[in-house]
N, C-alpha and C positions, 0 to 999 in steps of 0.2 A: 485510787484516787486521795488526792490532797484533799483531806479536810478541814485542816488548819494550819498556820503558819504564824512561829514565833523568829526573835532574834536572841540570842545571847552569846555576848562577848563576840560578837562580829559575825558569826556563826549562824546560819539559818537554819532553822529548826519546824521539822514539818513532821506532820500527823496523818497516817494513813489509812485508807480501808480498803478491804477487799473489791473490787469492781469483776470478779471470778469465782464462783463458786468454788469448793473443794474438788465437788464432783466432778466438774466440769476441767476442772486442770489436772484431775487424773488422766481425763479424756485427752489431753494435749500433751501429755507425755511425749518427750521427745520429736516434739515437730518444733519449726524455725516461730523464734517470734516475730509478732507482724506490729507494721509502725503503729496500725490503728489499734493496737492493744496496749499502747505506752501514751499518754496523755503529758507525761510531762518529763523531760529531760535536765537535771541537774547539772549545774556547771561550775559550781563557786562549792567554798565550805561549806557543810552541811552535814547536818544529823537526822536521820529519819527513823522516828517511832511507828509501829503500830497503834492502831486505837486502843489497845489496854496498856502501851506503855513500854512494850516491849521494845528495843533496839532491833533497826533492822538493818541499817550503813550508819557508817561512819567515814563520808570522806573526808579528805583537806589536798590542798594543789600546794603542787613545788614544793614538796620537803624532802625528798630524797637528794643526794649529791650527785652531781652530773656526773663528776670521776670514777663513780663508784659505778652508775649506770653502763658507761659506755666500758668499762672493763667487763663487767658482767656479760655484754652483748658480744663484744672482740671474743670472747673466748668460750662463747655458748654458742654462737649462730652456727656456725656447721652443725654442729651434732642437733640444734634445736631443729634444722632444718631437715631431717631426715623424718622420711615416707614411714607411716604406720596406716597399718588398715583395723585395729586392735580395741579400739573406742566404742563402737557399736552403736549405741541408742543416744549418745550426745553430738553423734557426727551427723544424726540423722536416717541411719540405718537399724531394722530391728526385724529379728527372725531369721536371717543370714546362715545359713547352717555351715558354711565356709567364711572365715571372717576375710577371708582373702578376697571377697565378692564384694565387701565394704569399699567406698572411699576411700581413697588413701589422702591423708588427712599429716601435717605436720605437728604431733603432738609427744612430746618425751619428758622423761623423767630422768632426776639425777636426787642424790644422797642415799639415801639406806630403805629397801622395800621388804614389804611382807611373804612375796610369791615368787616364785620361779617363771622364767619364760617358758614357754611349751619348748624352745630346744632344749636351755637349762635341764629339764626334768627328762628329755627323750636324752641326753649325754650320760645324766646319772644315771637314769635304769641302764644303756646297752654299756658303761661300763662297769658294772655294777658296784657302783658307788653309794648308796642311799644316804641323801644326808638328813639325819632326825630334824636338825631344826628348819626350816625355811624360812631364813631369812637373808637378806644380802646386801654387799653395799654394790651400788648400781655400777654401770657399766661405763660411764662417762665419766666418775671419781675415780675408779677403780683404773682405767685407761691413761686418764691425762689428770696426776695429782695436781701438779701446776697449775694447769687451768681452773681446776677446781679450787684449788686456795685464793685466787684470783676472782670467784663470784662471793667469796664469804663476807667482803666490807659491804657490799648491796643488800644481802640474807640478814647480815646482824642490825643494819637499819631500819631496817623493814621490822625485825624484832623489837628494838628499840621504841619504835613509835607504837608497834602491837601492846609496849607495854605501860604505856604512856595513854595510850586513849582506850582502851578495854581492858584496864589491869584487872579486873574479876574474871573473867574469861585467860586473861595473858597468865595469872597465878596457881591456876586451875592446870592449863597446860602446859606450864615450866615445870613444874612438881613431877607431871609424869615425864617430861624429856629427860629430866635430873637424876629417873629412875633407869635408863638406858645407855647403853655406850654407843647403840646402834641409832645416832644423831647426829645434826650438823651442830658442830661443837658452839657452843656459847651461847645459842639459840633454846628455844620451844619447838622448833621442827626438826621432823626426820630426814623430809621427804620436800624436793622442788618439782614441779610442771612449770614446762615451757610450751607455750602455743604458738604457733606460728599463722598467722590470717585464718585461723580457725575460727569460722559462723557454730558457738553448739548451739543443741536445741535446749528446751525449756526442761532442765532436771533439776532433782536434787541431789548433792554431792553425797558420796556413802565412803566409806572407809578411814574417814577423818575423825579426830577426836568427839565426840559429841559434846565434850564440856565446852572447846575452845570456839574460834570464831572464825571465820576466815577471812582471805585478804586478799588482795590484786592490785601488781603493778605492772604498767605498760611500757615498754620501750619499741620510741618510733624511728624508723628510718624513712626518708621521703615523704611522700605526701597520698593520704586517705582520707575520708568520709566514714562516717559510721562506725562499727563495732561497739556500740555503746550497750554496758553491763545492764541487763535490764531485771526485774521483775513484774513480770505482765500480770499476776493475781492480781498486783497494788497498782498498775500502772504507770510506776515510774521506772526511770534508769538514769544512770550515772557517765556521763561522757568522759570515763577516766584515761588522762595523758601521760604524755613524758613528764616524770619526777614528782606524779602524783600517788598518793596512799588511800586504798580503798579497803577499810576494814568492813565485811558484811556476814550477814546470817545465811551461809551456805545452803543449810537443811529447811531454806524457805526454796519455792520454786524460781531458778534462774536461768538465762540464757541471753545470748548478746544479738544486736540487728547484725546487718548482711556488710561486711566491709567494701568499701566501694575507692580502687587504688586511684589516683590522680595522675599516677606514672607505675609506668608496671611494675618495677623493682621494688614498690614500698614496702616494707615489714611493721607490721602489727605484731610484736613479740608480748603478751603476757605470762606473767609471772605468779605460781600458787605457790605460795610455802604454808606447809603445812605438818601434824603428827598424824601417822600412819597408827590407828589405834591398834589394831591386830599386830603391829611389829612392838609396841610395848607388850602389849601381852605376852606374847611368845619370849620376850628378852631383858626384861625390867629386873630379872634375878640372875642376870648374866655378868661375867665380871670382865673388865677389860681386855684380860687374856684372853678369856674366851674370842671375845667378839673379833682379836686380833688373828687369832688361829683358825678360826671359825672362817673370816675373807680368804687367809691364803691358802685353805682348802679350795675351797670353790674355785680363786683363779686357776688356783693348779691343776685342778682337773679340767676346768677351758681349754688351758694351755697344755693340757698334755696328747 
């Protein structure tokens, strides 16, 4: 809940305290955020701190270049709409023995990743060519290099705002990114996740750089309501919309409210850029030549 509000240089500054205990939040893991848990939705530029002065989120409206947004959307939307069942708890399903039993959702990654897919593992084993390093270039940029290049202006602009708005966290994360060639060139990120019309349950992010800070950007096509990104333990949410940048502590409980379409083809694409910590750990001492040859090997095995 908000316990104090001030203003600094035209930006609303909030201080929040917990509405829900840590034990109760643990019990709510991977359940959906309810409107009753959210007391305040932020719609204007804001900095939000916890009661002890720790930054929870920083939100700025209408910062991203519309041209970059459209280029990103046009070149990723077909890929981003592919359905998967492998998100488990964040899609509201836990304990399924077969991931195929989970609901189909549109969430995908590109850039680089620190694990092989089940199909890749099967192929490597079947062909008797085990790969010593479990790191890979993602399918989207491997198969669509021209489209991938057209996503970079938006990703780099997000990176620039990260550097400007969260400089201490950015510096630590960029230092790691500069130590690996398995990354999105010119940024502190290794990986991008796209989510299309996906309501996530309450969760804490795993796998990203613990020294860094999370981010969220939204691209809209058509009309919808809802989808606000919420921190239920603190009773606050942010209505991030087209062109906005939201930087947030993704190691706090978060999820989003339901997305209600006003027309059947409405799309809310959320974009999350991050550095995969295990990927950095595995590849930080590898040369650019190693990275190029490794990626060629992975691709050749897939095509053979």
